[in-house]
C-alpha positions in Angstrom: -27.3 11.7 -12.7 -29.9 13.6 -14.7 -33.4 14.4 -12.9 -35.4 11.9 -15.1 -33.1 9.1 -14.4 -32.8 9.8 -10.7 -36.8 9.8 -10.7 -36.7 6.4 -12.6 -34.2 5.1 -9.8 -36.8 6.2 -7.1 -39.2 4.3 -9.0 -37.6 1.1 -9.3 -36.6 1.3 -5.6 -40.0 1.8 -4.7 -41.2 -0.8 -7.1 -38.8 -3.4 -5.7 -39.9 -2.6 -2.1 -43.6 -2.0 -2.3 -45.0 -3.9 -5.1 -42.6 -6.9 -5.7 -41.7 -7.8 -2.1 -43.4 -11.3 -1.3 -44.6 -11.5 -4.8 -41.8 -11.6 -7.3 -38.3 -12.1 -5.7 -37.0 -12.2 -9.4 -38.3 -8.7 -10.2 -37.4 -7.1 -6.7 -34.0 -8.3 -7.1 -33.6 -7.0 -10.6 -35.3 -3.7 -9.8 -33.0 -3.0 -6.9 -29.8 -3.5 -9.1 -31.5 -1.3 -12.0 -32.1 1.5 -9.3 -28.3 1.5 -8.7 -27.4 1.1 -12.6 -26.9 4.8 -13.9 -26.4 3.4 -17.6 -29.4 1.5 -17.5 -31.4 4.4 -16.1 -30.3 6.9 -18.6 -31.3 4.4 -21.2 -34.8 3.9 -19.6 -35.2 7.7 -19.1 -34.5 8.6 -22.8 -37.2 5.8 -23.9 -40.1 5.5 -21.6 -42.3 8.4 -20.8 -42.4 9.1 -17.1 -45.8 8.2 -16.4 -45.2 4.5 -17.5 -44.5 1.9 -14.8 -41.4 -0.2 -14.4 -43.3 -3.4 -15.6 -43.1 -2.1 -18.8 -39.3 -2.9 -18.9 -39.9 -6.4 -17.5 -42.8 -7.2 -19.9 -40.8 -6.4 -22.7 -37.7 -8.6 -21.5 -40.4 -11.4 -20.7 -41.8 -11.2 -24.3 -38.2 -11.5 -25.7 -37.8 -14.6 -23.9 -41.2 -16.2 -24.6 -40.0 -15.3 -28.4 -37.5 -17.8 -28.0 -34.4 -15.3 -27.9 -32.0 -15.7 -25.0 -28.5 -16.7 -25.5 -27.3 -15.6 -22.0 -29.3 -17.9 -19.8 -31.9 -15.5 -18.3 -34.9 -17.8 -18.8 -33.0 -20.0 -16.2 -34.2 -17.4 -13.7 -37.9 -17.4 -14.6 -39.9 -19.9 -12.7 -42.4 -20.2 -15.6 -39.9 -20.9 -18.0 -37.5 -23.3 -16.2 -38.5 -26.5 -14.2 -35.9 -25.7 -11.4 -35.0 -21.9 -11.7 -31.7 -20.6 -10.8 -31.1 -18.5 -7.7 -32.7 -15.2 -8.0 -29.8 -13.2 -6.5 -27.5 -14.0 -9.6 -30.0 -13.1 -12.5 -29.1 -9.3 -12.9 -25.8 -9.9 -15.0 -27.9 -12.2 -17.4 -30.8 -9.6 -17.4 -28.3 -6.8 -17.9 -26.5 -8.7 -20.7 -29.7 -9.5 -22.6 -30.9 -6.0 -22.6 -27.4 -4.9 -24.1 -27.8 -7.5 -26.8 -31.4 -6.8 -27.6 -31.7 -3.1 -27.4 -33.1 -2.6 -30.7 -35.7 -5.1 -30.2 -36.6 -3.9 -26.7 -36.6 -0.2 -27.7 -39.4 -1.1 -30.3 -41.6 -2.6 -27.6 -41.1 -0.1 -24.9 -41.9 2.8 -27.3 -45.0 1.1 -28.9 -46.6 -1.1 -26.1 -48.4 -0.5 -23.0 -48.8 -2.9 -20.1 -52.1 -5.1 -20.7 -53.5 -8.0 -18.8 -56.4 -10.2 -19.0 -56.4 -11.7 -15.4 -58.8 -14.6 -15.4 -58.6 -15.2 -11.8 -60.8 -12.2 -11.3 -63.6 -14.5 -12.2 -63.3 -16.0 -8.8 -64.9 -12.7 -7.4 -67.1 -12.2 -10.6 -68.8 -15.3 -10.4 -70.6 -14.6 -7.0 -71.1 -11.0 -8.0 -72.9 -12.5 -11.3 -74.9 -14.9 -9.2 -76.1 -12.0 -6.8 -77.0 -9.9 -9.9 -79.0 -12.6 -11.3 -80.8 -13.0 -8.2 -81.6 -9.2 -7.8 -82.5 -8.9 -11.5 -84.8 -12.3 -11.5 -83.9 -12.4 -15.2 -81.1 -13.2 -17.4 -77.8 -11.3 -17.7 -76.4 -9.3 -20.7 -72.7 -8.9 -19.5 -70.6 -6.0 -20.9 -67.1 -6.1 -20.0 -65.4 -2.8 -20.3 -61.8 -3.0 -20.9 -62.0 -6.6 -21.7 -58.7 -7.1 -23.4 -58.9 -10.4 -25.1 -62.4 -11.1 -23.6 -61.4 -14.1 -21.3 -63.2 -13.1 -18.4 -66.5 -13.4 -20.6 -66.0 -17.1 -20.3 -66.2 -17.3 -16.7 -68.7 -20.1 -16.8 -66.3 -22.4 -18.7 -63.7 -22.5 -15.9 -63.1 -24.4 -12.9 -63.1 -22.9 -9.3 -61.3 -23.7 -6.1 -62.1 -21.5 -3.0 -60.6 -23.6 -0.5 -61.9 -25.8 2.2 -63.3 -28.2 -0.3 -65.6 -25.4 -1.9 -65.5 -25.9 -5.5 -67.7 -24.6 -8.6 -67.7 -24.5 -12.4 -66.6 -27.0 -14.8 -64.2 -29.6 -13.0 -63.1 -30.8 -16.4 -61.9 -27.1 -17.5 -58.2 -26.8 -18.5 -58.5 -23.4 -16.7 -58.4 -24.0 -12.9 -58.8 -20.8 -10.8 -57.9 -20.7 -7.1 -58.6 -18.1 -4.3 -58.6 -18.1 -0.7 -62.2 -17.3 0.4 -63.3 -15.6 3.6 -67.0 -15.1 3.9 -69.8 -17.0 2.3 -71.3 -15.9 -1.2 -73.7 -17.7 -2.9 -72.2 -19.7 -6.0 -75.3 -21.1 -7.1 -77.6 -21.2 -9.0 -75.4 -20.2 -11.9 -76.8 -17.0 -13.8 -78.4 -17.5 -17.3 -76.5 -15.4 -19.8 -78.6 -13.8 -22.5 -75.4 -12.0 -24.1 -71.9 -11.2 -23.3 -69.7 -8.7 -25.1 -66.4 -6.9 -24.3 -65.1 -3.4 -25.1 -61.8 -2.2 -25.2 -59.8 0.5 -26.7 -57.2 -2.0 -28.0 -58.8 -5.4 -28.1 -56.6 -8.5 -28.5 -57.4 -10.9 -31.0 -56.9 -14.3 -29.6 -55.8 -15.6 -33.0 -52.8 -12.9 -33.1 -49.8 -15.0 -31.6 -47.9 -11.8 -30.9 -50.6 -10.0 -29.2 -51.5 -12.8 -27.0 -47.8 -13.5 -26.2 -47.6 -9.9 -24.9 -50.5 -10.7 -22.6 -48.5 -13.6 -21.4 -45.1 -11.4 -21.1 -47.2 -9.2 -18.7 -47.6 -11.8 -16.2 -45.0 -12.1 -13.5 -42.8 -15.0 -13.7 -43.4 -16.5 -10.5 -47.0 -16.7 -10.7 -46.8 -19.9 -12.5 -50.6 -20.8 -12.2 -51.6 -17.7 -13.4 -49.5 -17.9 -16.5 -50.6 -21.5 -17.2 -54.2 -20.4 -16.7 -53.8 -17.6 -19.1 -52.5 -19.8 -21.7 -55.2 -22.4 -21.2 -58.0 -19.6 -21.4 -56.5 -18.2 -24.5 -56.6 -21.8 -26.2 -60.2 -22.0 -25.0 -60.9 -18.5 -26.4 -59.5 -19.8 -29.9 -62.2 -22.3 -29.9 -65.2 -20.3 -28.4 -64.5 -16.7 -29.9 -65.7 -14.3 -27.1 -66.9 -11.1 -28.8 -64.8 -8.0 -28.2 -65.5 -4.7 -29.9 -63.1 -1.8 -30.4 -64.0 1.5 -28.9 -63.9 4.0 -26.1 -65.1 3.0 -22.6 -67.4 6.0 -22.4 -68.3 6.5 -25.9 -68.6 2.9 -27.0 -70.9 1.9 -24.1 -74.0 3.5 -25.3 -74.1 1.5 -28.2 -73.5 -1.7 -26.3 -76.1 -1.0 -23.8 -78.6 -0.2 -26.4 -77.9 -3.4 -28.0 -78.8 -5.4 -24.9 -81.9 -7.4 -25.0 -84.7 -5.6 -23.2 -85.8 -8.9 -21.5 -82.2 -9.2 -19.8 -80.4 -7.2 -17.1 -77.5 -5.2 -18.7 -74.4 -5.8 -16.3 -71.6 -3.4 -16.9 -68.2 -4.7 -15.5 -64.9 -3.0 -15.0 -62.0 -4.5 -13.3 -59.0 -2.6 -12.4 -59.5 -0.3 -15.6 -60.4 3.2 -14.3 -56.8 3.7 -12.9 -55.7 4.3 -16.6 -58.4 7.0 -16.9 -57.7 10.6 -16.1 -59.6 11.7 -13.1 -62.0 13.9 -15.5 -62.6 10.7 -17.5 -63.6 8.8 -14.5 -66.2 11.4 -13.8 -67.6 11.2 -17.5 -67.7 7.5 -17.2 -69.8 7.9 -14.0 -72.1 10.3 -15.8 -72.6 7.9 -18.7 -73.6 5.1 -16.5 -76.1 7.3 -14.8 -77.5 8.6 -18.2 -78.0 5.1 -19.5 -79.6 4.0 -16.4 -82.1 6.8 -17.0 -83.1 4.9 -20.0 -83.2 1.4 -18.6 -82.4 -0.6 -15.6 -78.9 -1.7 -15.2 -76.3 -2.9 -12.8 -72.8 -1.9 -12.6 -69.9 -4.1 -11.0 -66.5 -2.6 -10.3 -63.3 -3.7 -8.9 -61.2 -0.5 -8.5 -59.2 1.7 -6.3 -61.5 3.5 -4.0 -60.2 6.9 -5.5 -61.5 6.1 -9.0 -64.6 4.4 -7.7 -65.6 7.5 -5.9 -64.7 9.7 -9.1 -67.1 7.6 -11.1 -69.9 8.0 -8.6 -69.9 5.2 -6.1 -70.5 6.9 -2.7 -70.5 3.9 -0.2 -67.4 4.0 1.9 -65.2 1.2 0.9 -63.1 1.3 4.0 -59.1 1.3 4.3 -58.0 -0.5 0.9 -55.4 0.5 -1.3 -54.0 -0.7 -4.6 -51.1 -2.9 -3.1 -53.0 -4.9 -0.3 -56.9 -4.9 -1.3 -59.4 -3.4 -3.7 -63.2 -3.2 -3.1 -65.7 -5.0 -5.1 -68.7 -2.7 -5.5 -72.3 -3.0 -7.1 -74.7 -0.5 -8.0 -78.2 -1.4 -9.2 -79.7 1.4 -11.0 -83.5 1.0 -10.9 -86.4 3.2 -11.0 -84.4 6.3 -10.7 -82.6 5.1 -7.6 -78.9 4.2 -7.0 -78.7 1.1 -4.7 -75.1 0.7 -3.8 -73.4 -2.3 -2.0 -69.8 -3.3 -1.0 -69.7 -6.9 -2.0 -66.2 -7.9 -1.0 -62.5 -6.8 -0.4 -60.0 -8.5 -3.0 -56.4 -9.3 -2.9 -54.0 -8.6 -5.7 -54.8 -10.9 -8.7 -57.7 -12.3 -6.6 -55.5 -14.4 -4.6 -57.9 -14.0 -1.8 -61.5 -12.8 -1.5 -63.1 -11.6 1.6 -67.0 -11.6 0.9 -68.8 -8.7 2.5 -72.3 -8.8 1.0 
């Protein structure tokens, strides 16, 4: 087996055992089968650059199914596409057959797309963070979401929240119903006044573009049925409300958006699971840009990122023992009067399925 194919075999094995186990039995089963399929590995190695993630292949196949192309019965194994999904252990032959039949379509996706998400369940921790930011600022917030994708998290105040144990917040009539298991006691009221909101993304998604929004759906794992339904509901809501998302580099585009924020409002810069896509030196540039902008006006930075990237961007408070596969820290930095006031707000589980509030 060529070295690159062998490397992909190791990646799919690790992906199955570390990232899929307990979260996606379907992707775990298929990943383990791919790791032993030399022909598939050779095909993948010839298409996808080595720094890509196995999720790219799964997103491409999911996209094909969401487009109505099947013919081999693969959709029957997807819990978000089948009322009673077929047993996972029998999925790989259908998966392999679909890949063989749709190679041209899949090759186009694999060579032109990257995985992209807009996880609205992250609003479960953004809401108490915004409540705290508004309390500290004593003024309305001007939210700037860096890496906003389709801008769905900008609509956080239009969603319903269930924190468990009877604790609810938000619009109970909303079609977007977010859930998390909460430990701790964050403040969920009063809701912050919002003076403005805007997203920034290198490749923003127009919610009116069905092919682009379908790709967002395809990047959701099939067992995560609630996530899939909430994403669809949030997209439908965004088509009515139209959140503003501008195209631009996270570093260079930030200055214009901060300068455009109302001076009577608190500029709140948010990034969630974005810095992992930056080269280390770009994380450092991002941190320097935040400090530069803070020298010109008071602002708050809220970030849910891996500790390595938080540190690179200038957050110095210890985040404890967290990692990308179990929990990530939620951090806040208040830049005021030449000082950095850092706080570790919470630990957050994958896709915000649970939230340990620390602040």
